[in-house]
C-alpha positions in Angstrom: -104.4 -8.7 8.5 -107.4 -7.0 9.8 -107.5 -4.2 12.3 -109.4 -6.4 14.7 -106.7 -9.3 14.4 -103.8 -6.6 14.8 -105.6 -5.5 18.1 -105.9 -9.1 19.2 -102.2 -9.8 18.5 -101.2 -6.6 20.4 -103.3 -7.6 23.5 -101.8 -11.2 23.4 -98.1 -9.6 23.3 -99.1 -7.2 26.1 -100.3 -9.9 28.3 -97.2 -12.0 27.7 -95.0 -9.2 28.4 -96.9 -8.5 31.7 -96.7 -12.1 32.7 -92.9 -12.4 32.0 -92.4 -9.1 34.1 -94.6 -10.5 36.9 -92.7 -13.7 37.0 -89.3 -11.9 37.0 -90.5 -9.7 39.8 -91.7 -12.7 41.9 -88.5 -14.5 41.3 -86.5 -11.5 42.4 -88.8 -11.1 45.5 -88.4 -14.8 46.4 -84.7 -14.7 46.0 -84.5 -11.6 48.1 -86.9 -13.2 50.8 -84.6 -16.4 50.7 -81.5 -14.2 50.9 -82.9 -12.4 54.0 -83.7 -15.8 55.7 -80.2 -17.0 54.8 -78.6 -13.9 55.9 -80.5 -14.0 59.2 -79.6 -17.8 59.7 -76.0 -16.9 58.9 -76.0 -14.3 61.7 -76.9 -17.0 64.4 -73.6 -18.2 65.6 -73.1 -22.1 65.1 -72.7 -22.6 68.9 -76.2 -21.1 69.6 -77.9 -24.6 69.5 -80.7 -26.0 71.5 -78.2 -28.5 73.0 -76.0 -25.5 74.1 -79.1 -24.0 75.5 -79.9 -27.1 77.6 -76.4 -27.1 78.9 -76.6 -23.5 80.0 -79.8 -24.2 82.0 -78.3 -27.4 83.5 -74.8 -25.9 84.1 -75.4 -22.2 84.5 -72.9 -21.7 87.2 -70.1 -23.4 85.4 -70.8 -21.8 82.1 -71.8 -18.3 83.0 -70.6 -18.0 86.6 -67.9 -16.1 88.4 -65.4 -19.0 87.7 -65.9 -19.2 83.9 -62.3 -18.8 82.4 -63.5 -16.3 79.8 -64.4 -12.9 81.7 -66.7 -12.0 78.9 -69.0 -15.0 79.9 -69.3 -14.2 83.6 -72.9 -13.0 83.8 -74.0 -14.5 87.2 -72.8 -13.8 90.7 -74.5 -16.8 92.2 -73.3 -20.3 91.9 -76.7 -21.4 91.1 -78.0 -23.4 88.0 -81.3 -22.6 86.3 -81.9 -26.4 87.0 -81.7 -25.6 90.8 -85.3 -24.9 90.5 -86.3 -26.0 87.0 -85.8 -29.6 87.9 -84.1 -31.9 85.3 -83.2 -28.8 82.9 -86.8 -27.8 83.0 -88.2 -31.1 81.5 -89.8 -32.5 84.5 -93.5 -31.7 84.4 -95.2 -29.8 87.1 -94.3 -26.9 89.3 -91.7 -24.8 87.7 -91.5 -26.9 84.6 -90.0 -25.0 81.6 -92.0 -27.3 79.1 -94.7 -24.9 78.8 -92.7 -21.6 78.6 -93.4 -20.8 74.9 -97.2 -20.9 75.2 -97.0 -18.5 78.2 -95.3 -15.8 76.1 -95.6 -13.1 75.0 -97.5 -11.6 78.0 -97.8 -8.7 80.3 -95.5 -8.4 83.1 -96.7 -6.3 86.0 -93.2 -6.3 87.4 -91.8 -4.2 84.4 -95.2 -2.7 83.4 -94.5 -3.9 79.8 -95.5 -6.7 77.3 -92.6 -9.3 77.6 -91.3 -12.4 75.6 -89.2 -15.4 76.5 -86.0 -13.4 76.1 -87.2 -10.8 78.6 -88.1 -13.6 81.0 -84.6 -15.1 80.7 -83.0 -11.9 81.6 -85.3 -11.5 84.7 -84.1 -14.7 86.0 -80.5 -13.8 85.1 -80.6 -10.7 87.0 -82.8 -11.9 89.9 -82.7 -15.6 90.5 -79.1 -15.8 89.3 -78.1 -12.5 91.0 -76.3 -11.6 87.6 -76.4 -9.4 84.6 -78.8 -9.5 81.6 -77.6 -11.4 78.5 -77.2 -9.4 75.3 -80.3 -10.2 73.2 -77.9 -11.1 70.2 -75.5 -13.3 72.3 -75.1 -17.0 71.4 -76.3 -17.7 75.1 -79.5 -15.9 74.8 -80.2 -17.3 71.2 -79.5 -20.8 72.6 -81.5 -20.8 75.9 -84.4 -19.3 74.0 -84.4 -21.9 71.3 -84.1 -24.7 73.9 -87.2 -23.4 75.8 -89.3 -23.2 72.6 -88.1 -26.7 71.6 -89.3 -28.0 74.9 -92.8 -26.7 74.1 -92.8 -28.7 70.9 -91.6 -31.7 72.6 -94.4 -31.4 75.0 -97.1 -31.1 72.5 -95.7 -34.4 71.1 -95.5 -36.2 74.4 -98.1 -38.8 75.2 -100.6 -38.4 78.1 -98.5 -40.5 80.5 -95.5 -38.3 79.9 -97.4 -35.3 80.8 -98.8 -36.6 84.2 -97.6 -34.6 87.2 -96.6 -36.4 90.3 -97.1 -34.0 93.1 -99.1 -33.5 96.3 -102.2 -31.4 96.4 -101.5 -27.8 95.6 -100.3 -25.5 98.3 -103.1 -23.3 99.9 -101.8 -20.3 101.9 -102.8 -20.7 105.7 -104.9 -17.8 107.1 -102.1 -16.6 109.5 -98.6 -15.1 109.3 -95.8 -17.5 108.6 -93.7 -18.4 111.6 -90.0 -18.3 110.7 -89.0 -20.0 114.1 -91.4 -22.9 113.4 -89.8 -23.0 109.8 -86.4 -23.3 111.5 -87.4 -26.6 113.1 -88.8 -27.8 109.8 -85.5 -26.9 108.2 -83.5 -28.7 110.7 -85.5 -32.0 110.6 -86.3 -32.2 106.8 -84.0 -30.0 104.7 -80.4 -30.1 106.3 -79.5 -33.3 104.7 -79.4 -31.8 101.4 -79.0 -28.0 102.0 -76.6 -28.3 105.0 -77.2 -27.0 108.5 -76.3 -23.6 107.4 -78.5 -23.6 104.2 -75.3 -23.5 102.1 -75.9 -26.6 99.9 -73.7 -29.3 98.7 -71.0 -28.5 96.1 -70.9 -30.6 92.9 -67.2 -31.0 93.1 -64.2 -30.1 95.0 -64.2 -26.8 93.4 -66.9 -24.1 93.5 -66.8 -23.4 89.8 -68.9 -26.5 89.2 -71.8 -25.1 91.2 -74.0 -27.1 93.5 -75.6 -30.5 93.5 -78.1 -29.0 96.1 -78.3 -25.2 96.0 -77.7 -22.8 98.7 -80.8 -21.3 100.0 -79.2 -18.1 101.4 -75.8 -16.4 101.4 -73.8 -15.1 98.5 -74.1 -18.0 96.2 -77.8 -17.8 96.4 -80.8 -15.8 94.8 -81.0 -12.1 95.5 -84.0 -10.2 97.3 -85.6 -9.4 93.9 -86.1 -13.0 92.9 -89.5 -14.5 92.8 -88.5 -17.2 95.4 -88.0 -14.4 97.9 -91.7 -14.3 98.0 -93.0 -16.5 100.9 -96.2 -17.9 99.0 -94.2 -18.4 95.8 -91.3 -20.3 97.7 -94.0 -22.3 99.7 -95.7 -23.5 96.5 -92.5 -24.9 95.2 -91.4 -26.4 98.5 -94.9 -28.1 98.9 -94.8 -29.5 95.5 -91.1 -30.7 95.3 -89.3 -30.8 98.6 -87.9 -32.7 100.2 -86.6 -34.0 96.8 -88.3 -37.3 95.9 -90.4 -37.1 99.1 -92.7 -34.2 99.0 -94.6 -34.8 102.0 -94.6 -31.4 103.8 -98.0 -29.9 105.0 -99.1 -26.5 103.9 -98.2 -25.1 107.4 -94.6 -26.6 107.2 -93.9 -25.4 103.6 -95.4 -21.9 104.6 -93.2 -21.7 107.8 -90.0 -23.1 106.3 -90.3 -20.6 103.5 -90.5 -17.9 105.7 -87.4 -19.1 107.6 -85.4 -19.4 104.4 -86.4 -16.0 103.2 -85.6 -14.0 106.5 -81.8 -15.2 106.0 -79.3 -13.0 104.6 -78.9 -12.8 100.8 -77.5 -10.7 98.1 -79.5 -7.3 97.5 -80.6 -6.0 94.4 -80.7 -2.2 93.6 -83.5 -0.2 92.4 -86.4 -2.6 93.4 -88.6 0.4 94.0 -88.8 0.8 90.3 -90.6 -2.6 90.1 -94.4 -2.7 89.3 -95.0 0.7 87.9 -98.7 0.1 88.7 -98.3 -0.8 92.3 -101.8 -2.3 92.4 -100.5 -5.2 90.4 -97.9 -6.0 93.2 -98.5 -9.4 94.7 -99.5 -9.4 98.2 -96.6 -11.3 99.4 -94.2 -9.1 97.5 -91.4 -8.4 100.3 -90.5 -4.9 99.3 -92.2 -1.5 98.8 -93.6 0.7 98.0 -97.1 -0.5 98.1 -100.4 0.9 97.0 -101.9 0.1 100.5 -101.2 0.8 104.1 -100.4 -2.8 105.3 -97.2 -3.1 107.2 -94.0 -4.3 105.3 -94.0 -7.3 107.9 -97.4 -8.3 106.7 -96.3 -8.3 103.1 -93.4 -10.3 103.9 -95.0 -13.0 106.2 -98.6 -12.5 106.0 -101.6 -13.0 106.8 -102.1 -12.3 103.1 -105.9 -12.8 102.8 -106.7 -9.2 104.1 -104.2 -7.8 101.4 -105.7 -9.9 98.8 -109.3 -8.8 99.8 -108.3 -5.1 99.8 -107.0 -5.3 96.3 -109.9 -7.2 95.1 -112.4 -4.7 96.4 -110.1 -1.8 94.8 -110.4 -3.6 91.4 -114.1 -4.1 91.8 -114.7 -0.2 92.5 -112.8 0.6 89.2 
């Protein structure tokens, strides 16, 4: 054999050895990656399904409330359900739907001053709207609720145009005045008591409180705390105008504004350390009902309005930066 032939033979052998070694390395890598995926899947408890997540949203008080038989699962101190505001377990299109949750996260939260994801938002609701404690990030309950919310987004994408149609009145426009709780009391008495009761304490789902409410309490110990988004008058009025009375959303902007104020001046659970919210105080909404603020408008104006001067102040402040 010539020297040239020997060189070629050596080159071929070297290439074959390299190819085999590469294939082995890729195979090992794929097996390792597959093993990691399998291991991650194995760490998810079998109960943490999307269906369990749906049940937690629909029956939060029963499954995670004060009357839950397992003390380790008593995360909320209200007897509300997530579905009390996110109607039909969040599947109903329109105001406060959960169908679009996935596309809105991750995003920056002015309240925490950090980038947040779906899990962070779930815990904000747990601690504020549900007046409770945060779910551990690796808990079956957190995994299940987050999986359910992400699934809703996929279902929404696959839904036809007719299924995405929103049946709501024109969006709420904030009146250029302060909200009037006394006027709101009259609206409440004529339009709201049939579901929420004369004292705003709702209608229980059964003979025992552990089942939660068919129509939720709007104030008192079983309701949301003063750190919840619904404790903001404009936020509450937007929901009320769009959805209430249930099945007959016919309130005017003024009626929704005033009844939201009436509801929000009633006694409810307090949340500690609210002064730590909004590290950048210039991101605080005009209708945020607790300080401190980056302006000198009185607390009562932040609670009841008029909000347009506050909005104008921050708009001008932003323009100067």
